VOLUMMAR-102862 format. One record per residue (C-alpha): residue in one letter; chain; x, y, z. Coordinates in Angstrom, 1 decimal, padded with zeros to 4 digits. Each point is the difference from the previous one (the first is absolute). Example, Ala and Ser with C-alpha at 12.3 -4.5 7.8 and 13.67 -1.06 7.14 Angstrom:
2
code	unit	xx	yy	zz
A	A	012.3	-004.5	007.8
S	A	001.4	003.4	-000.7
***
This chain:
569
code	unit	xx	yy	zz
X	A	000.0	000.0	000.0
X	A	001.3	003.4	-001.0
X	A	-001.2	001.6	003.3
X	A	001.9	-002.4	002.2
X	A	002.1	001.8	002.5
X	A	-001.2	003.4	-000.9
X	A	-001.4	002.4	002.6
X	A	-003.8	000.2	-000.1
X	A	-001.7	003.3	-000.9
X	A	-003.0	001.0	-001.9
X	A	001.7	003.0	-001.7
X	A	003.5	001.3	-000.7
X	A	-001.0	003.4	001.3
X	A	002.9	-000.1	002.5
X	A	001.9	-002.4	002.0
X	A	-001.8	-001.3	003.0
X	A	001.8	-001.0	003.2
X	A	000.1	-003.7	-001.2
X	A	001.2	001.0	-003.4
X	A	002.7	002.3	001.5
X	A	001.1	-002.9	002.2
X	A	000.2	-002.3	-003.1
X	A	002.0	002.6	-001.9
X	A	002.7	000.6	002.6
X	A	000.0	-003.3	001.9
X	A	-001.2	-002.8	-002.3
X	A	002.0	-001.0	-003.0
X	A	-001.2	-001.0	-003.4
X	A	-001.0	-003.7	-000.4
X	A	003.4	-001.7	-000.4
X	A	-000.5	-001.4	-003.5
X	A	-001.0	003.3	-001.8
X	A	002.7	001.9	001.9
X	A	002.7	-002.4	-001.0
X	A	-001.1	000.2	-003.6
X	A	000.0	003.8	000.1
X	A	003.5	000.1	001.5
X	A	001.4	-002.4	-002.6
X	A	-001.6	001.8	-002.9
X	A	000.9	003.5	001.3
X	A	003.7	-001.1	000.4
X	A	000.1	-002.0	-003.2
X	A	-001.2	002.7	-002.4
X	A	002.6	002.7	000.9
X	A	002.8	-002.6	000.2
X	A	-001.0	-001.4	-003.5
X	A	-000.1	003.5	-001.4
X	A	003.5	000.8	001.4
X	A	001.5	-003.2	-001.5
X	A	-001.8	000.5	-003.3
X	A	000.8	003.6	-000.6
X	A	003.0	000.8	002.4
X	A	-001.6	003.4	-000.1
X	A	001.7	002.9	001.8
X	A	-001.6	003.4	-000.3
X	A	001.9	003.0	-001.2
X	A	-000.5	002.1	003.2
X	A	001.2	-002.9	002.1
X	A	003.6	000.6	-001.2
X	A	-000.3	003.6	001.0
X	A	-000.9	-001.1	003.6
X	A	002.7	-002.7	000.0
X	A	002.7	002.5	-000.9
X	A	-000.9	002.1	003.0
X	A	000.1	-003.2	002.2
X	A	003.4	-001.1	-001.3
X	A	001.5	003.5	000.4
X	A	-001.2	000.0	003.6
X	A	001.8	-003.3	000.6
X	A	003.2	001.3	-001.7
X	A	000.0	003.0	002.3
X	A	-001.0	002.6	-002.6
X	A	-003.3	000.7	001.7
X	A	-003.6	-000.7	-000.9
X	A	000.4	001.8	-003.4
X	A	-000.1	-000.8	-003.7
X	A	002.9	002.2	-001.1
X	A	002.7	-000.1	002.7
X	A	000.6	003.5	001.4
X	A	-003.6	001.2	-000.8
X	A	-002.5	-000.4	002.8
X	A	-003.2	-000.5	-002.0
X	A	-002.9	-002.0	001.1
X	A	-000.2	-001.9	-003.3
X	A	-002.1	-003.0	001.1
X	A	-003.6	-000.2	001.2
X	A	-000.5	-002.7	002.5
X	A	002.0	-000.2	003.4
X	A	-000.8	-003.6	000.5
X	A	001.0	-000.8	-003.6
X	A	003.5	001.6	000.2
X	A	000.8	-001.3	003.5
X	A	-001.1	-003.6	-000.6
X	A	001.9	000.0	-003.3
X	A	003.1	001.1	002.0
X	A	-000.5	-002.8	002.5
X	A	-000.5	-002.6	-002.8
X	A	003.2	001.3	-001.8
X	A	001.9	-000.3	003.3
X	A	-001.3	-003.5	000.7
X	A	001.0	-001.2	-003.4
X	A	003.5	001.4	000.5
X	A	-000.5	002.8	-002.6
X	A	000.9	-002.6	-002.6
X	A	-002.6	000.8	-002.7
X	A	-003.2	001.8	-000.7
X	A	-001.6	-003.4	-001.0
X	A	000.5	-001.5	003.5
X	A	-001.2	003.2	001.6
X	A	-003.2	000.2	-001.9
X	A	-000.8	-003.7	000.5
X	A	000.4	000.3	003.7
X	A	-002.1	003.2	000.0
X	A	-002.8	-001.9	-001.8
X	A	-000.5	-002.4	003.0
X	A	-001.3	002.6	002.5
X	A	-001.9	001.7	-002.9
X	A	-001.8	-003.3	-000.8
X	A	-000.8	-000.5	003.7
X	A	-001.5	003.6	000.1
X	A	-001.9	-000.7	-003.3
X	A	-001.6	-003.1	001.5
X	A	-000.7	001.6	003.3
X	A	-001.9	002.9	-001.6
X	A	-002.2	-002.5	-001.9
X	A	-000.7	-002.1	003.1
X	A	-000.9	003.1	002.2
X	A	-002.7	001.1	-002.5
X	A	-001.2	-003.5	-000.8
X	A	-000.5	-000.7	003.7
X	A	-002.2	003.1	000.3
X	A	-002.0	-001.1	-003.0
X	A	-000.4	-003.5	001.5
X	A	-001.0	001.4	003.4
X	A	-002.6	002.5	-001.2
X	A	-001.7	-001.8	-003.0
X	A	-003.2	-001.5	001.2
X	A	-000.3	-002.6	-002.8
X	A	002.7	-001.6	-002.1
X	A	002.8	001.4	002.2
X	A	002.7	-002.3	-001.4
X	A	-001.1	000.6	-003.6
X	A	000.1	003.8	000.6
X	A	003.5	-000.2	001.6
X	A	001.2	-002.4	-002.7
X	A	-001.3	002.3	-002.9
X	A	001.8	003.0	001.5
X	A	003.2	-002.1	000.5
X	A	000.1	-001.1	-003.6
X	A	-000.5	003.5	-001.3
X	A	002.7	001.3	002.4
X	A	002.6	-002.8	-000.7
X	A	-000.4	000.2	-003.8
X	A	000.2	003.8	-000.2
X	A	003.2	000.4	-001.9
X	A	000.7	003.5	001.2
X	A	-000.1	-001.2	003.6
X	A	002.1	-003.1	-000.7
X	A	002.6	001.9	-002.2
X	A	000.5	002.9	002.3
X	A	000.1	-002.2	003.1
X	A	002.9	-002.0	-001.5
X	A	002.0	002.4	-002.2
X	A	001.8	002.0	002.7
X	A	-002.7	002.5	000.8
X	A	-001.8	000.7	003.3
X	A	-003.4	-001.0	-001.2
X	A	-000.4	-003.2	002.0
X	A	000.3	002.0	003.2
X	A	-002.6	002.5	-001.2
X	A	-002.3	-002.9	-000.6
X	A	000.7	-001.5	003.4
X	A	-000.6	003.2	002.0
X	A	-002.9	001.2	-002.1
X	A	-001.6	-003.5	000.3
X	A	000.5	000.1	003.8
X	A	-001.5	003.5	000.3
X	A	-003.0	-001.1	-002.2
X	A	-000.5	-003.0	002.3
X	A	-000.5	002.4	002.9
X	A	-002.5	002.3	-001.9
X	A	-003.6	000.4	001.1
X	A	000.0	-002.1	003.1
X	A	-002.8	000.3	002.6
X	A	002.7	000.3	002.6
X	A	002.8	002.4	-001.3
X	A	002.1	-000.6	003.2
X	A	002.9	-001.9	-001.7
X	A	001.6	003.4	-000.8
X	A	003.5	-001.4	000.5
X	A	-000.2	-002.4	-002.9
X	A	-001.4	002.7	-002.2
X	A	002.7	002.4	001.0
X	A	002.7	-002.5	-000.7
X	A	-001.4	-000.8	-003.5
X	A	-000.1	003.7	-000.7
X	A	003.6	000.4	001.1
X	A	000.9	-002.8	-002.3
X	A	-001.7	001.8	-002.9
X	A	002.2	003.1	000.7
X	A	003.1	-002.1	000.2
X	A	-000.9	-001.7	-003.3
X	A	-000.6	003.2	-002.0
X	A	-000.6	003.7	000.8
X	A	-003.4	000.0	-001.7
X	A	-001.1	-002.4	002.7
X	A	-001.5	003.1	001.6
X	A	-002.5	000.2	-002.9
X	A	-001.2	-003.5	000.6
X	A	-000.2	000.7	003.8
X	A	-002.2	003.1	-000.8
X	A	-002.2	-002.0	-002.3
X	A	-000.4	-002.8	002.6
X	A	-000.8	002.5	002.7
X	A	-002.8	001.7	-002.0
X	A	-001.5	-003.3	-001.0
X	A	000.1	-001.3	003.6
X	A	-001.8	003.1	001.2
X	A	-002.7	-000.2	-002.7
X	A	-000.7	-003.7	000.2
X	A	000.9	-001.1	003.5
X	A	-003.0	-001.5	001.9
X	A	001.4	001.1	003.4
X	A	-000.2	003.2	002.0
X	A	001.8	002.8	-001.8
X	A	001.5	001.5	003.2
X	A	001.6	-003.4	000.9
X	A	001.2	-000.4	-003.5
X	A	001.6	003.5	-000.1
X	A	001.8	-000.7	003.2
X	A	001.3	-003.3	-001.4
X	A	001.1	001.6	-003.2
X	A	001.8	002.7	001.9
X	A	002.0	-002.6	001.9
X	A	000.8	-001.8	-003.1
X	A	001.2	003.2	-001.7
X	A	002.2	000.8	003.0
X	A	001.5	-003.5	-000.1
X	A	000.6	000.2	-003.7
X	A	001.8	003.3	000.5
X	A	002.2	-001.6	002.7
X	A	000.8	-002.9	-002.2
X	A	001.0	002.1	-003.0
X	A	001.7	002.8	002.0
X	A	003.5	-001.6	000.0
X	A	000.1	-000.1	-003.8
X	A	-001.6	003.4	-000.3
X	A	002.6	001.6	002.3
X	A	002.9	-001.8	-001.7
X	A	-001.1	001.0	-003.5
X	A	-000.4	003.6	001.0
X	A	003.3	000.3	001.7
X	A	002.0	-002.0	-002.6
X	A	-001.6	001.3	-003.3
X	A	-001.4	003.3	001.2
X	A	-003.6	-001.1	-000.7
X	A	-002.2	-002.9	001.0
X	A	-001.5	000.0	-003.6
X	A	001.9	-002.3	-002.4
X	A	001.5	001.6	-003.1
X	A	-001.9	-002.7	-002.0
X	A	-003.3	001.5	001.2
X	A	001.0	003.5	-001.0
X	A	001.4	-001.1	-003.4
X	A	-003.0	-002.2	-001.0
X	A	-002.5	002.7	000.7
X	A	000.1	002.1	-003.2
X	A	001.9	003.1	001.0
X	A	-001.5	001.8	-003.0
X	A	-003.6	-000.4	001.3
X	A	-001.4	002.5	002.4
X	A	-002.5	-000.8	002.8
X	A	-002.9	001.1	-002.2
X	A	000.9	-002.4	-002.7
X	A	000.4	-002.8	002.5
X	A	-003.4	000.6	001.5
X	A	-001.5	000.2	-003.4
X	A	001.2	-003.5	-000.6
X	A	-002.4	-001.2	002.7
X	A	-002.9	001.3	-002.0
X	A	001.1	-001.6	-003.2
X	A	-002.5	-002.8	-000.3
X	A	001.8	-001.8	-002.8
X	A	003.3	000.1	002.0
X	A	-001.8	-001.2	003.1
X	A	-001.5	-003.0	-001.8
X	A	003.3	-000.9	-001.6
X	A	001.8	000.1	003.4
X	A	-002.7	-002.3	001.5
X	A	000.1	-002.4	-003.0
X	A	003.8	-000.2	000.3
X	A	-000.4	-002.0	003.3
X	A	-001.3	-002.9	-002.2
X	A	002.4	000.5	-002.9
X	A	003.4	-001.6	-000.7
X	A	003.3	001.8	000.8
X	A	000.3	003.0	-002.2
X	A	-002.8	-001.4	-002.2
X	A	-003.3	001.5	-001.1
X	A	-002.6	-002.2	-001.8
X	A	-001.5	003.0	-001.7
X	A	003.1	000.7	-002.0
X	A	-000.5	-003.3	-001.9
X	A	003.7	-000.8	000.0
X	A	000.4	-002.0	003.2
X	A	-001.1	-003.2	-001.6
X	A	-000.4	-001.1	-003.6
X	A	-003.2	-002.0	000.6
X	A	-002.9	002.5	-000.3
X	A	-002.5	-002.4	001.7
X	A	002.1	-000.6	003.1
X	A	001.0	003.7	000.1
X	A	-003.7	001.0	-000.1
X	A	-001.0	-002.4	002.7
X	A	002.8	001.2	002.3
X	A	-000.8	003.6	-000.7
X	A	-003.7	-000.7	000.8
X	A	000.9	-001.7	003.3
X	A	002.4	002.7	001.1
X	A	-002.4	002.8	-000.7
X	A	-002.9	-001.7	001.5
X	A	001.9	-001.0	003.2
X	A	001.4	003.4	000.5
X	A	-003.3	001.8	-000.5
X	A	-001.7	-002.4	002.5
X	A	002.7	000.6	002.6
X	A	-000.4	003.8	-000.4
X	A	-003.7	000.0	000.7
X	A	-000.6	-002.9	002.3
X	A	000.4	002.2	003.1
X	A	-003.2	001.8	-001.0
X	A	-002.1	-003.3	-000.1
X	A	-002.7	-000.1	002.7
X	A	001.2	-003.4	001.3
X	A	001.1	-001.1	003.5
X	A	003.6	-000.9	-001.0
X	A	001.8	002.8	001.8
X	A	003.5	-001.4	-000.5
X	A	-000.2	-000.5	-003.7
X	A	-001.5	003.4	-000.5
X	A	002.7	001.5	002.2
X	A	002.7	-001.6	-002.2
X	A	-001.8	001.4	-003.1
X	A	000.0	003.5	001.4
X	A	003.8	-000.4	000.8
X	A	000.5	-001.0	-003.7
X	A	-001.8	003.2	-001.1
X	A	002.3	002.1	002.2
X	A	003.1	-001.8	-001.3
X	A	-001.1	000.4	-003.6
X	A	-000.4	003.8	000.7
X	A	003.5	-000.1	001.4
X	A	001.3	-001.6	-003.2
X	A	-001.6	002.8	-002.1
X	A	002.4	002.5	001.7
X	A	002.9	-002.0	-001.5
X	A	-001.6	000.3	-003.4
X	A	001.5	-003.5	-000.8
X	A	000.4	-002.5	002.9
X	A	003.0	-002.2	-000.4
X	A	-000.8	-003.7	000.2
X	A	001.6	-000.6	003.3
X	A	-002.5	002.4	001.6
X	A	-002.9	-002.2	-001.1
X	A	000.1	-003.2	002.0
X	A	-001.3	001.5	003.3
X	A	-002.8	001.7	-001.9
X	A	-000.7	-003.4	-001.7
X	A	-000.3	-001.6	003.5
X	A	-002.7	002.5	001.0
X	A	-001.8	-000.6	-003.3
X	A	000.1	-003.8	000.4
X	A	-001.5	000.2	003.5
X	A	-002.8	002.2	-001.3
X	A	-000.5	-002.3	-003.0
X	A	-000.1	-003.2	001.9
X	A	-002.3	001.3	002.7
X	A	-002.3	001.6	-002.6
X	A	-000.4	-003.2	-001.9
X	A	-001.0	-002.0	003.0
X	A	-002.1	002.7	001.6
X	A	-002.0	000.7	-003.1
X	A	-000.6	-003.7	-000.4
X	A	-001.5	-000.1	003.4
X	A	-002.2	003.0	-000.8
X	A	-001.1	-001.6	-003.3
X	A	-001.0	-003.3	001.8
X	A	-002.8	001.9	001.8
X	A	-001.4	001.0	-003.4
X	A	000.6	-003.3	-001.8
X	A	-002.2	-002.8	001.3
X	A	001.5	-002.4	-002.6
X	A	003.3	000.0	001.9
X	A	-000.1	-001.9	003.3
X	A	001.0	002.0	003.0
X	A	003.6	-000.7	001.0
X	A	001.3	-000.5	-003.5
X	A	002.1	002.5	-001.9
X	A	-001.9	001.6	-002.9
X	A	000.9	-001.6	-003.4
X	A	000.9	003.4	-001.4
X	A	002.6	000.4	002.8
X	A	001.7	-003.2	-001.0
X	A	000.2	001.3	-003.6
X	A	001.5	003.3	001.2
X	A	002.5	-001.8	002.2
X	A	001.1	-002.4	-002.8
X	A	000.5	002.9	-002.4
X	A	001.9	002.1	002.5
X	A	002.3	-002.8	001.2
X	A	000.5	-001.4	-003.5
X	A	000.8	003.4	-001.3
X	A	002.4	000.6	002.9
X	A	001.9	-003.2	-000.6
X	A	000.2	000.6	-003.8
X	A	001.3	003.5	000.5
X	A	002.5	-001.2	002.6
X	A	001.4	-002.6	-002.4
X	A	000.2	002.4	-003.0
X	A	001.6	002.8	002.1
X	A	002.5	-002.4	001.5
X	A	001.1	-001.0	-003.5
X	A	000.4	003.7	-000.8
X	A	002.1	000.6	003.1
X	A	002.2	-003.0	-000.9
X	A	000.6	001.3	-003.4
X	A	000.7	003.5	001.4
X	A	002.5	-001.3	002.6
X	A	001.9	-002.1	-002.6
X	A	000.0	002.3	-003.0
X	A	-000.3	003.5	001.4
X	A	001.3	000.1	003.6
X	A	002.9	-002.5	-000.3
X	A	000.4	000.1	-003.8
X	A	000.1	003.7	-000.3
X	A	000.0	002.1	003.2
X	A	002.5	-002.3	001.9
X	A	002.2	000.1	-003.1
X	A	-000.1	003.8	-000.1
X	A	001.1	000.2	003.6
X	A	002.8	-002.5	-000.4
X	A	001.2	001.7	-003.2
X	A	000.1	003.4	001.8
X	A	001.9	-001.6	002.9
X	A	002.7	-001.1	-002.4
X	A	000.1	003.2	-002.2
X	A	-000.6	002.7	002.6
X	A	001.3	001.0	003.4
X	A	-001.9	000.0	003.3
X	A	000.3	003.7	000.3
X	A	-001.5	000.7	-003.4
X	A	-003.7	001.0	-000.2
X	A	-002.8	-001.8	-001.9
X	A	-003.3	001.6	-000.8
X	A	-003.0	-002.3	-000.7
X	A	-003.5	-000.9	001.0
X	A	000.3	-003.8	000.7
X	A	002.2	000.3	003.1
X	A	-000.1	-003.4	001.6
X	A	001.9	-002.6	-002.0
X	A	002.3	002.4	-001.8
X	A	000.8	001.9	003.2
X	A	000.6	-003.1	002.1
X	A	002.2	-001.9	-002.5
X	A	002.0	003.0	-001.3
X	A	000.8	001.3	003.5
X	A	000.3	003.5	-001.5
X	A	-001.3	003.3	001.3
X	A	-003.6	000.2	-001.2
X	A	-002.2	003.0	-000.8
X	A	-003.5	-001.3	-000.8
X	A	-003.2	001.4	-001.5
X	A	-002.3	000.9	001.8
X	A	002.5	000.4	002.9
X	A	-000.4	-003.0	002.3
X	A	003.6	000.4	001.2
X	A	000.7	003.4	-001.6
X	A	-001.6	002.9	001.9
X	A	001.5	002.4	-002.5
X	A	-002.1	-001.4	-002.8
X	A	-003.2	000.5	002.0
X	A	001.1	003.6	000.9
X	A	000.6	000.8	-003.7
X	A	-003.3	-001.6	-001.0
X	A	-001.9	002.1	002.5
X	A	001.9	003.4	-000.1
X	A	001.0	000.1	-003.7
X	A	-002.6	-002.3	-001.6
X	A	002.7	-002.0	-001.7
X	A	-001.1	-003.2	-001.7
X	A	001.5	-003.5	-000.1
X	A	002.1	000.7	-003.2
X	A	001.0	003.6	000.6
X	A	001.2	-001.2	003.4
X	A	003.0	-001.6	-001.7
X	A	001.4	003.3	-001.2
X	A	-000.7	001.7	003.4
X	A	002.0	-002.6	002.1
X	A	002.4	-001.2	-002.7
X	A	000.5	-003.6	001.2
X	A	003.0	-002.1	-001.2
X	A	-002.3	-002.7	-001.4
X	A	-003.6	-000.2	-001.1
X	A	-002.1	-003.1	-000.4
X	A	-003.2	000.4	-002.1
X	A	-002.7	-002.2	-001.4
X	A	-000.7	000.0	-003.7
X	A	-003.4	001.5	000.7
X	A	001.5	002.8	002.0
X	A	002.4	000.8	-002.8
X	A	-003.0	000.3	-002.4
X	A	-001.5	002.6	002.3
X	A	003.0	002.2	000.1
X	A	-001.2	002.3	-002.8
X	A	002.3	003.0	-000.6
X	A	002.2	-000.9	002.9
X	A	001.3	-003.1	-001.9
X	A	002.4	002.2	-001.9
X	A	001.5	001.3	003.3
X	A	000.2	-003.5	001.3
X	A	001.9	-001.2	-003.0
X	A	002.3	003.0	000.2
X	A	000.9	-000.4	003.7
X	A	-000.2	-003.8	000.3
X	A	001.2	-003.0	-002.0
X	A	-001.9	-003.3	-000.3
X	A	002.3	-002.6	001.5
X	A	-002.1	-003.1	000.0
X	A	-003.5	-001.3	-000.8
X	A	-001.8	-002.8	002.0
X	A	-002.8	-001.5	-002.1
X	A	-002.2	-002.8	001.4
X	A	-002.5	000.1	-002.9
X	A	001.3	-003.1	-001.7
X	A	-000.2	-002.0	003.2
X	A	-003.6	001.2	000.6
X	A	-001.0	-001.0	-003.5
X	A	001.0	-003.6	000.7
X	A	-002.9	-000.4	002.5
X	A	-003.2	-001.3	-001.6
X	A	-002.3	001.4	002.7
X	A	000.9	003.3	001.8
X	A	-002.7	001.5	002.2
X	A	000.6	003.7	000.6
X	A	002.0	000.6	-003.2
X	A	-000.3	003.8	000.2
X	A	001.5	-000.1	003.6
X	A	002.9	-002.2	-001.1
X	A	000.9	001.8	-003.2
X	A	000.2	003.3	001.8
X	A	003.2	-001.2	001.6
X	A	001.3	-002.1	-002.9
X	A	002.6	002.5	-001.4
X	A	002.4	002.2	001.9
X	A	002.8	002.3	-001.1
X	A	003.0	000.9	002.2
X	A	001.5	003.4	-000.7
X	A	003.2	001.7	001.3
X	A	001.0	003.6	000.1
X	A	002.2	000.8	-003.0
X	A	002.4	002.2	001.9
X	A	000.8	-003.0	002.3
X	A	000.7	-002.5	-002.7
X	A	003.7	-000.9	-000.5
X	A	001.9	-002.0	-002.7
X	A	000.6	-002.8	002.4
X	A	-003.7	-000.6	000.7
X	A	-000.8	-003.6	-001.1
X	A	-003.0	-002.3	000.2
***
């Protein structure tokens, strides 16, 4: 029986005393829990072995970590105290992993780092699934299982939990905070405060998620508001205490607690009015919401992510439908307070994404977690509502339409996961290692550590070259952000303003130079070209072609006045 072991309740309006006891005291039934743990560990491990995927930004963080261990400080370019990474827990844990592996190789460091990340990834899933099991009046295991499948096979969650980023810890602490949302008794303020503190240690924009969770708790909590406010205040104070050590260190060491990455990624050219206007751009808002269900750097609407029009159309339909439902579910007049609270949080986070204009894919997994909670709760809640109006369906059985929706959603998720994993495998092999790694090693052998390199893709090239990097948009280069803001200098004109020794440009970037191309050819000489086009063309199926081909061809330039006759390749 599907109801076996589940707490009894006539509604899922809120957690009763018995449900709360089940949530925080009673475990899952052993069999389903074991299956969940095995699957949630197996998928990220399989993805790691299949793709060997390491994200570009992970090497930016790793260079900070290794410089710390060498005694150069927690910096990217030695001698420059710039807060060029985003996540405190990411940079410190990578430093520990590098130390434990004897600083022998980045491969050993990242494989060791994957282990706690996978544990965090699994724990985030279990925390949310337990809450679903505890509060769902009928079919609790089916509800928890459906969510778990959607979670485990979300490629963005899997990829960014295993490719060197901090995403797994965001999922863990957000999942924990969600599990404490909308309780009848809000007294466990300590657990909530620790989860909030973990969000801040994972990424600075954890405060945005904390704000969204707080508003949703106040609006949908079934308890007394005064008691809840006191509990939230205690949690906020504990969160501040937990985060204070890093906040104080960053301020004293870098001169500001705000990472340079946050300053650089926010378009310096946009004023506050333009940023606010983005929140009222309905098309942008809907695209940001839909991206939570899309592949990494992929949009189904462009028609180029997959060659099969039927599969592309179905995936586009599912992503649009799911995101739209998650945006409006909080307004449904149903008793599911928790799912509606998650839906409202998803709305707030989508609005936050519109301020970025274009959310990078590693920002999306926590928002996807919120959306999956709202989606799963909504399917089961609306099935219960429809049972009252459908005498042909016996009470206690899931509505047939709900089964159809779940099969489509889970089937689409697994299909998308497989296709996106293939794309990341090709990218890692042909682009990251076949091109960017080679550029970094070539520069290491033909340049000097003190020579400067200007480019946009900072991670692989910066790490493997070991040279002084000046990047666009200024993740480790505050002077770039300053010139962007004060002198409105663009990406290409920046080259002639700072005059780096080397410049690395994509083919597409060269095509956008316009009249500045003559000045580039006059001041810089093309020394080498790295072209992965032929390698990409050997693959019969390439999901996300447009994303891959953007980085297929790079040119490496050197200032002409620095070239000498003894320069050799």
